[in-house]
C-alpha positions as CSV (number, residue, x, y, z in Angstrom):
1,M,10.0,30.3,-64.7
2,G,8.4,30.9,-68.0
3,T,4.9,31.3,-66.8
4,S,2.4,33.9,-65.4
5,Y,0.2,33.9,-62.3
6,S,-2.8,35.5,-61.0
7,V,-3.9,35.9,-57.4
8,Q,-7.5,35.8,-56.1
9,W,-8.7,35.8,-52.5
10,S,-12.2,35.7,-51.0
11,D,-11.8,37.8,-47.7
12,V,-11.6,41.4,-48.8
13,S,-11.7,42.7,-45.3
14,T,-7.9,42.1,-44.9
15,S,-5.8,44.7,-43.1
16,I,-3.0,44.5,-45.6
17,A,-3.0,46.9,-48.5
18,I,-3.1,45.4,-51.9
19,S,0.2,47.0,-52.8
20,Q,1.8,45.3,-49.7
21,L,0.2,42.0,-50.7
22,K,1.6,42.4,-54.2
23,D,5.1,43.1,-52.9
24,L,5.0,40.0,-50.6
25,I,3.9,37.8,-53.4
26,E,6.6,39.2,-55.7
27,Q,9.1,38.6,-53.0
28,R,8.0,35.0,-52.4
29,L,8.1,34.2,-56.1
30,A,11.6,35.7,-56.5
31,R,12.7,33.6,-53.6
32,I,11.3,30.5,-55.1
33,N,12.9,31.4,-58.4
34,S,16.3,31.9,-56.8
35,L,16.1,28.5,-55.2
36,M,14.4,26.4,-57.9
37,S,14.6,28.0,-61.3
38,T,15.7,25.7,-64.1
39,Y,16.3,28.7,-66.3
40,S,18.7,30.5,-64.1
41,P,22.2,29.0,-63.9
42,D,22.8,30.5,-60.5
43,S,19.7,29.1,-58.8
44,Q,20.5,26.5,-56.1
45,L,18.7,23.8,-58.2
46,S,20.6,24.6,-61.3
47,E,23.9,24.6,-59.3
48,F,22.9,21.3,-57.7
49,N,22.1,19.8,-61.1
50,Q,25.3,21.2,-62.7
51,S,27.5,19.9,-59.8
52,R,30.0,17.1,-60.6
53,E,30.3,16.4,-56.8
54,T,28.9,13.1,-55.7
55,G,29.0,13.9,-52.0
56,W,26.6,16.1,-49.9
57,H,25.5,19.3,-51.4
58,V,24.4,22.1,-49.1
59,V,21.1,23.6,-50.1
60,D,18.4,25.7,-48.5
61,S,15.9,23.8,-46.4
62,E,13.0,24.6,-48.8
63,L,14.8,23.0,-51.8
64,A,15.8,20.0,-49.6
65,H,12.1,19.6,-48.7
66,L,11.0,19.7,-52.3
67,V,13.5,17.2,-53.3
68,A,12.5,14.9,-50.4
69,V,8.8,15.2,-51.4
70,S,9.6,14.6,-55.0
71,Y,11.7,11.5,-54.2
72,T,8.9,10.1,-52.0
73,H,6.4,10.5,-54.8
74,L,8.8,8.7,-57.2
75,T,9.2,5.7,-55.0
76,L,5.6,5.0,-54.2
77,P,4.2,1.9,-55.8
């Protein structure tokens, strides 16, 4: 999404290999990108934003949760 990231953790006695951890992080970020990217025209968020439909739009539960939380923060006094 046009940014970079770094990961730090304090418990070095983890049972997961660093390469496995890196793979899990990359998978999670790819998932988030496929759902919520504003740069990718085929992400769920982009498809939602581009839709001309005014009715219900089926999206993943993670995206629905983000929209609900965002809406809640927008409507607070």
